[in-house]
N, C-alpha and C positions, 0 to 999 in steps of 0.2 A: 806321292809315292804310296805304294801298297806293298805289304809284305805278307806272304803266305807260308804256312808251315804245313806240309803234307796236305795241301789243297784247301786248308782253312785260313781265311784271312785273319791275321793276328794283329795287324797294325795298319793304319792309314793316316796320312797327314799331308797338309799342303804347306808350302812355304819353303824357306831356304835356311839351312843350317851351315855354320862355319866351324863347328866344333862337335866333339862327340856328345851324344845325348843318351842317357840310360833310361830305358822304359821297362818297368816291371811287366812281366808276362801276365796276361789275364787268364781266366779260367779256360777260355776256348783254346788258348795256346798250350796250356799245360795238358789239356785233354788230347790235343793233337800230337803231342810228343810220343814217340815210340821207342821201345828198347831196340837198339841197333841203329840201322840207317834211317835218317830223316832227310826230307827234301825241303830246302828253303828257297822260295822263289820271290823275286823282287821286280816290281814294275816302277820305273821312275821316268818322268817326263819333265824336262826342263829346257826352256828356250833361250835363257840368257845366263851369263855368269859361268862359274865353274860347273862342269858337267860330269860329275862322278858321284858314286855312292859307295860306301863301305858299310857292310852289315854283318853282324855275327851274333851268335848266342853265347853267353858267358855263364858258366856255372859258378855260383858263389853267393855269399850274402849280399843283399842289395841295401845300400844306405837308406835309411828311412823305412825299410820294410824287412826287418830281420827275420821274419818267418818264411820269406820267399827264398828259394834256392836258385832261381833262374832269373835272368834279365836279358833284355834285348839292347844291344849297344849299336847306336847309329852314328855315322859321321857324315856330315854334309859336304858341300851344299846339296840340299834335297829340295825338289819342287814337284 
């Protein structure tokens, strides 16, 4: 799967998830954020098992990274 924010790739991963996964946003994602409207695009390709993806941006403190205010929340399965 690949996730883009305003045309910038902010995450890519292979494999299968069966639960939510929090991923801190990197510098590229934080730079891509705009005041007002943002566009989140997701490409997911899976040929077996559950075939859905749930993606969102969450504002708030991230466990393990208290200085960050944004994180990426993923739910699988993802492939």
